[in-house]
C-alpha positions in Angstrom: 0.0 0.0 0.0 1.4 3.4 -1.0 1.0 5.8 2.0 0.8 8.8 -0.3 -2.2 7.3 -2.1 -3.9 6.3 1.2 -3.2 9.8 2.5 -4.9 11.4 -0.5 -8.1 9.4 0.2 -7.9 9.8 4.0 -7.1 13.5 4.1 -9.9 14.1 1.7 -12.4 13.2 4.5 -11.4 16.3 6.5 -11.6 20.0 5.8 -8.3 21.7 4.7 -7.8 23.2 8.1 -8.5 19.9 9.8 -5.9 17.7 8.1 -4.3 16.9 11.4 -7.3 14.8 12.2 -6.1 12.3 9.6 -3.1 11.5 11.8 -4.6 8.4 13.5 -6.0 6.9 10.2 -2.6 7.4 8.6 -0.9 5.7 11.5 -3.2 2.8 11.0 -2.5 2.7 7.3 1.3 2.8 7.9 1.0 0.0 10.5 -1.0 -2.1 8.2 1.5 -1.6 5.4 4.7 -2.2 7.5 3.4 -4.4 10.4 4.3 -1.6 12.8 4.8 2.2 12.7 8.3 2.7 11.5 10.5 5.8 11.9 10.3 6.2 8.1 6.5 6.1 8.2 6.4 8.7 10.9 8.5 11.0 8.8 6.3 10.3 5.7 3.1 11.1 7.7 4.7 14.2 9.1 5.6 15.4 5.6 2.1 14.7 4.4 0.4 16.5 7.3 3.0 19.3 7.8 3.9 17.9 11.3 7.3 17.1 12.8 8.3 13.4 13.3 8.2 14.2 17.1 4.5 15.3 16.8 3.7 12.1 15.0 5.6 10.0 17.5 3.8 11.7 20.4 0.5 10.4 19.1 1.8 7.0 17.9 3.4 6.3 21.3 0.4 7.5 23.3 -2.0 4.9 21.9 -1.4 1.3 22.7 -3.0 0.2 19.4 0.1 1.5 17.6 3.3 -0.6 17.7 6.7 1.1 17.4 8.6 -2.1 17.0 7.9 -5.3 15.2 5.4 -7.7 16.7 5.2 -11.5 16.5 2.9 -13.4 14.2 0.5 -13.5 17.1 0.0 -11.0 20.0 -1.1 -12.4 23.4 -2.4 -9.8 25.8 -3.0 -10.7 29.4 -5.2 -8.4 31.4 -3.8 -7.4 34.7 -6.3 -4.8 35.8 -8.2 -5.0 39.1 -10.6 -7.8 38.4 -8.1 -9.9 36.7 -5.4 -9.2 39.3 -7.8 -10.2 42.1 -8.5 -13.5 40.3 -4.9 -14.5 39.6 -3.6 -12.6 36.6 -0.1 -12.4 38.0 0.0 -16.2 38.3 -1.2 -16.5 34.7 1.4 -14.0 33.5 4.2 -15.7 35.4 3.2 -19.1 33.9 2.9 -17.8 30.4 6.2 -15.9 30.7 7.9 -19.1 31.9 6.4 -21.2 29.1 7.4 -18.8 26.4 10.8 -17.9 28.0 10.1 -14.2 27.6 8.8 -11.3 29.7 5.8 -9.2 28.8 6.7 -6.6 26.3 8.9 -9.0 24.3 8.6 -11.4 21.4 9.7 -15.0 21.3 13.0 -15.5 19.4 11.2 -17.4 16.6 8.9 -14.4 16.1 5.8 -16.4 16.7 4.4 -14.6 19.9 4.5 -11.2 21.4 3.4 -11.1 25.0 1.8 -8.0 26.4 0.1 -6.8 29.6 -3.2 -5.1 28.9 -4.8 -2.7 31.2 -8.4 -3.7 30.7 -10.1 -6.0 28.3 -13.6 -5.0 29.4 -14.7 -8.5 30.4 -14.3 -8.6 34.1 -16.8 -11.4 34.4 -14.2 -13.7 32.7 -11.2 -12.7 34.8 -8.4 -13.5 34.5 -8.4 -13.4 30.8 -6.3 -13.3 27.7 -6.8 -11.6 24.3 -5.3 -13.2 21.2 -4.5 -11.0 18.2 -6.6 -8.2 19.6 -9.9 -9.9 18.9 -10.2 -13.4 20.4 -11.0 -13.3 24.2 -10.5 -16.3 26.5 -11.3 -16.6 30.2 -11.5 -17.2 32.9 -8.1 -19.0 32.7 -6.0 -20.8 35.2 -2.3 -20.6 34.7 -2.3 -24.1 33.3 -5.2 -23.3 30.8 -3.4 -20.1 29.8 -0.1 -22.0 29.1 -2.1 -24.6 27.0 -3.8 -21.8 25.0 -0.6 -19.9 24.4 1.1 -23.2 23.3 -1.6 -23.6 20.7 -1.2 -20.0 19.6 2.6 -20.4 19.3 2.0 -23.4 17.0 -0.3 -21.3 14.8 -3.4 -23.1 16.0 -5.4 -20.1 17.3 -8.7 -21.5 18.7 -11.9 -19.6 18.2 -13.3 -18.4 21.5 -16.8 -19.4 22.2 -19.1 -16.8 24.1 -20.1 -19.4 26.7 -16.6 -21.0 26.9 -14.9 -20.9 30.3 -11.5 -22.6 30.4 -10.6 -24.3 33.7 
């Protein structure tokens, strides 16, 4: 995808004096193109919108939906907010980190899984829970069930979450 071409379509949605509003959609386009928001993409976006790279970075680094470094093939996010924490999220995190051999915020050496802590996945009734690839939600999960799930994800066998499913 050519960012210049995408920018033409995206900036056309906004009035001339409101082009800055196209920043977030352009960051999404760059991330879709490159897999993450590269320094080069931030420079490109800055040039398109008349912003400095620092201004673009300030927005890209604020929102957790933008990635400033490469991610694994799959992203596993473990909620550690209040409800999940009270229901054992730290035990789940420790078990998954041990299984993958990485800490949250890192990617496995084979590039298969990036492990993240997520603030809130808005499903407190399923605490503690995991989100896979930002769309599949699993919970409540014991440390053992979480390790089993993440093992499947690492093998590329991402199960589809069922609304009524509750793993051990």
